[in-house]
FIDODO-940109 format. One record per residue (C-alpha): residue in three letters; z, x, y. Coordinates in steps of 0.5 Angstrom, whole numbers, plus 500, padded with zeros to 3 digits. Layout:
! residues N
ALAZXY;...
This chain:
! residues 543
MET507465556;ARG503471553;SER500467548;ASN496462553;LYS494468557;TRP491471551;ILE487465549;SER485464556;ALA482472556;MET479471549;LEU475465552;THR473469558;VAL471475554;THR467470549;MET463467554;ALA462473558;GLY459476551;GLY455470550;LEU452471557;LEU450478556;ALA447477549;ALA443472552;CYS440476558;SER440483554;GLY438480547;GLY445483545;LYS446489541;GLU442491536;PRO444490529;ALA446497525;GLU440497521;GLY436497528;LYS439503531;GLY434508533;ASP439514533;GLN441513526;PRO439519522;GLU433518517;LYS436516510;GLU435521504;GLU428520500;VAL431516494;THR426520490;ASN431526490;LEU436521487;ASN438520479;GLU440512479;THR444514473;GLY448520469;MET449527472;PRO447530476;ILE447525482;VAL441528485;LYS436533483;GLU436538489;PRO443540491;ILE445536498;SER451538502;LEU456533506;THR462533510;PHE468529509;PHE474527514;THR480528509;GLY487526510;LYS492531506;ALA499530504;ALA503536505;THR504537497;ASN496538497;GLY493545497;ASN489547503;ASN482548500;PHE480542496;GLU473545495;GLU477551491;THR481546486;LEU479545479;VAL477538480;TRP472538486;LYS469545484;GLU467542477;TYR465535480;ALA460539485;LYS457542479;MET456536475;SER454532481;ASN449537485;MET453535491;ASN457540495;ILE462537499;THR466540505;PHE473537506;GLN475537513;LEU483537512;VAL487533517;PRO495532515;PHE497525514;GLU502526520;ASN496527525;LEU491523521;THR491517526;GLU490520532;LYS485525529;ARG481519526;ASN481515533;LEU479521537;ALA473523532;LEU471515532;ALA471514540;GLY468521541;GLY462520536;ASP464527533;TYR465524526;PRO462527519;ASP458523513;ALA464520511;PHE472519511;TYR475520505;SER483519504;ALA483517511;ARG487510511;VAL482507516;PRO485500518;ALA482493517;ALA481492524;ASP477499525;LEU473497519;MET471491522;LYS470494529;TYR466500527;GLY462496522;ALA460491527;GLN458497531;GLY454500525;THR458506525;PHE461505518;ILE455502514;LYS455496510;LEU456497503;ASN454490500;ASP447492497;LEU449499496;ILE455497491;ASP450492487;ASN445497486;TYR449504486;ALA456503484;PRO456499477;ASN464501476;PHE466498482;LYS462492482;SER465491475;LEU472491478;LEU470486484;GLU467481479;LYS473482474;TYR478482480;PRO476476485;ASP482478490;LEU479485491;LYS473483494;LYS476478498;GLY481483501;LEU475488502;THR470483505;MET471483513;PRO470476517;ASP462478518;GLY461477510;ASN460485509;ILE464490505;TYR465497509;SER469501505;PHE472503498;PRO479502497;SER485505493;PHE486500488;TYR492499483;SER490496477;PRO494489477;GLU496490470;PHE500496472;LEU506493474;PRO511499475;MET506502480;LEU505495484;ILE513495484;GLY513502486;THR520502488;PRO525498484;LEU532496485;TRP536501481;VAL543501479;ASN548506476;LYS548504468;GLU554509467;TRP558506472;LEU556499469;ASP559501463;LYS565504466;LEU567498469;ASP565494463;MET560490467;GLU553487465;GLU547489468;PRO547484475;THR542478474;THR544474480;THR546475487;GLU553474486;GLU553479480;LEU550484484;TYR555483490;GLN561483485;TYR558490482;LEU557493489;LYS565491490;ALA567494484;VAL564501486;LYS567501492;GLU574500490;THR573504484;ASP573512483;LEU567512478;ASN565519479;GLY573521478;ASN573526483;GLY579523487;GLU576521493;ALA573514495;ASP566517496;GLU562512492;ILE557509496;PRO555502493;TYR548501496;ALA544506500;GLY537506502;ALA533508508;GLY532502512;ILE534495511;ASN528492509;PRO527495502;LEU533491500;LEU531484504;GLU524485500;GLN528486494;ILE533480494;ARG529475498;GLY525472492;ALA532470490;TRP531464495;GLY524463493;PHE521467499;GLY515472499;ASN512469494;ARG505472495;GLY507479495;LEU509485500;GLY502484503;HIS505478507;LYS512480510;TYR512474514;VAL508468511;ASP508465504;VAL506458501;ASP511453502;PRO512450494;GLU513443497;THR507442501;ASN503448499;GLU501450506;LEU503457510;ARG510458512;PHE513463517;PHE519464512;ARG523469517;VAL525463521;ASP526458515;PRO533455515;LYS534457508;TYR532464510;LYS538465514;GLU542465508;VAL538471506;ILE541475512;GLU548472511;TYR548475504;VAL546482506;ARG551481512;LYS556480508;LEU555486504;TYR554491510;THR560488513;GLU565489507;GLY562496507;LEU558495501;ILE552498504;ASP551505507;LYS553505514;GLU547510515;ILE542505513;PHE539504519;THR538511521;ILE538516515;LYS531519514;THR529520507;ALA530527506;ALA537526508;LEU538520503;TYR535524497;ALA540530499;LYS546525499;GLY544521493;GLN543528489;LYS551528489;GLY551523484;VAL555518489;PHE550512489;GLY552505485;ALA545502487;THR539504491;ILE531503492;ASN526509491;PRO521510486;ASN525513481;PRO532516481;MET531522476;THR525525480;GLN528523487;LEU535524486;ASN535528480;GLN540523477;ALA539520470;GLY543514468;TYR540509473;VAL536502470;GLY532498475;LEU534490475;ARG529484474;ALA529479479;LEU536476481;LYS537469481;GLY539466487;PRO544460489;TYR539455488;GLY536457481;ASP530461485;GLN529467481;LEU522471483;TYR520478483;THR517478490;HIS517486491;VAL510487489;LYS505491493;VAL498489494;PRO493492489;ALA488494494;VAL494498497;TRP489502502;PRO483498503;GLY479503508;ALA480509503;PHE473511503;VAL468509508;ILE461512509;THR458513517;ASP451512520;LYS450520520;ASN450520512;LYS443521510;HIS444520503;PRO448514502;GLU445512496;ALA448519493;THR454518496;VAL456511493;ARG454514486;TRP459520488;ILE465515489;ASP463510484;HIS464515479;PHE472515480;PHE472507479;GLY470508472;ASP475510466;GLU471517465;GLY471519472;ALA478516474;THR481520468;PHE478527470;TYR480525478;PHE488524476;MET488529469;GLY483534470;ILE480537464;GLU482536457;GLY484542454;GLN485546460;THR490541464;TYR492536459;ARG492534452;THR491528448;THR497526443;PRO496524436;GLU498517439;GLY492517444;LYS497518450;LEU495523455;GLU500528458;PHE499535462;VAL500541459;GLU506545459;GLU504550464;ILE504544469;THR510540466;ASN514547465;ASN511552469;PRO513559467;GLU513561474;GLY518556476;LEU513552480;THR515544481;MET510540477;ASP507538484;GLN506545486;ALA503547479;LEU498541480;ALA496542487;LYS491548484;TYR487543480;ILE488536483;THR488533490;TRP491526489;LEU498528491;GLY501524497;GLY497518495;SER491514500;TYR486517495;PRO480512494;GLY480510486;TYR482506481;VAL489507478;GLN491505471;GLU497507467;LYS493510462;TYR491516466;PHE496516472;LYS502520471;GLY507519477;SER514517477;GLU512510476;THR510512469;LEU517515467;PRO520511461;GLU525508466;SER520505471;LEU516502465;ALA522499463;ALA524496470;GLY516493470;GLU517490463;LYS524486466;ALA520484472;ALA514481469;PRO517474467;TYR519473474;VAL513476478;VAL509472483;LYS504468480;GLU499469486;LEU499476489;TRP495476496;ASN491482498;GLY491483506;PHE487478510;ASN482481515;TYR481479522;THR476478527;GLU476483533;GLU479477538;GLU485475532;THR486483532;GLU488483539;PHE492477539;ARG496480533;SER497487536;THR500484542;VAL503477541;GLY504478534;SER507485534;ASP512482539;ILE514477535;GLU515482529;SER518487533;TYR523482535;ILE525479528;THR526486526;GLU531488532;MET535481531;GLU535481523;ALA539488524;LYS543485529;PHE545479525;ILE546484519;THR551489523;GLY555484526;SER553485533;GLN549478534;PRO553472531;MET550468526;SER552462531;ASP546465535;TRP541463529;ASP538457532;LYS537460539;TYR533466535;VAL529461532;ASP527458538;THR526464542;ILE521466536;LYS517459537;LYS517460545;MET514467544;GLY507464541;LEU509462533;ASP504456533;ASP498461535;TYR501466530;MET500461525;LYS493459527;VAL491466527;TYR494467520;ASN491460518;GLN484462520;ALA484469516;TYR487465510;GLU481460510;ARG476466510;TYR480469505;LYS480463500;GLY472462502;SER470470500;ASN467470494;
């Protein structure tokens, strides 16, 4: 089997690596690299307050850019003002997100990388790889000494530290971190149903999987938009996975959140469980199969692109859907987000909750940076309330105001632009957080995206009593484990995606389920779980 070949190869590599290290003394640790630039004179650094440095310094950041952002970060209000405040001039080398992975990999492989990677979505495997090589600098001591805001978050949220700590015990990045208390942000995309259609059908908001089925069936059979056509679509979405991830909590699966899409904890044994082959998980697939084969799910769900889905939804034909908010994405009012649905055995668990450290590698500092202390102070500002409010909202009186109730809101020029610009277009000349992936700390009080609209906040309140009790960040893997996960692990996960789609559409009979499970086991499931357990034990032990 492929897994046995992988284990044999890893043993060979490990033994060969040991022999080379014994002969040559091994690679020097990062701090011993002879070609590292001389670090800054710390005498130029102010350890607290602004400016960060006494004499101006200049740095260059490789920077991921969303299409909704402007093309010159340095000219936006926030960065112009922060350059004055900090005495640090940053050149943002902008790379569109669609080209980001390729450009980042080329820069790192060729050694042509700048002082830091900002909003660059550096994956955990690269944090480990380039951290071990010394390309990304260790941040443990720098955080202790120069990042009081971020250090306090690590102390407040121990799981954040676990999620950032690599297998070698080091932290190499600052994340994009959503406050665990900001549940609508962690949910991100609730399961919405059309409240106006519920009222027309004289039905209550679905609270069980059976009630959801009955509602979707009624939508299909009724001309709810009154146009004389059978054009209502009971459920529509982009891909089937969002629906599976929303409803599997009704069978008790996914009880550690969306960061772990295949493995959770068996409540009976308290051991890790590969739940996608659990006998009861077959019922999750059978439920969605019933919806699909009865025409209650849009037939285009496996192929439709997001833009086309939203265009279809703007026609007012969806009975239910999953997205950030139908008001902002579909221009449709009258939808309500559902709480956790109760399943056939009484399970009622809201599992569609994102990892709080949603982008662990949002900001990394490289060994070319001559001013690591100042750079850590620069980024740490945005993990405190003052800096985060500035980053997300801009300047009070200019881009936002405080209401008599103490709420922050953007000025009318942004929310109701006189030139007809959308809110995102109006914001782009002031801020650069559009499109996500930014390093920083997101809280409800100063973040004003779809997740803070009244309907989204209400959905979060309904979900709260049923939300998973223990939410895990992503695990981190050694280079050998990463190699396994990118080969054998990837094959297993791809096979599951392919087969679940076939079961749901009916192209594969459910009678083949046992054969399907047996195939996964033969592909190397035991080794998959062994690697997962090793990473889990490290995660538990990270303090």
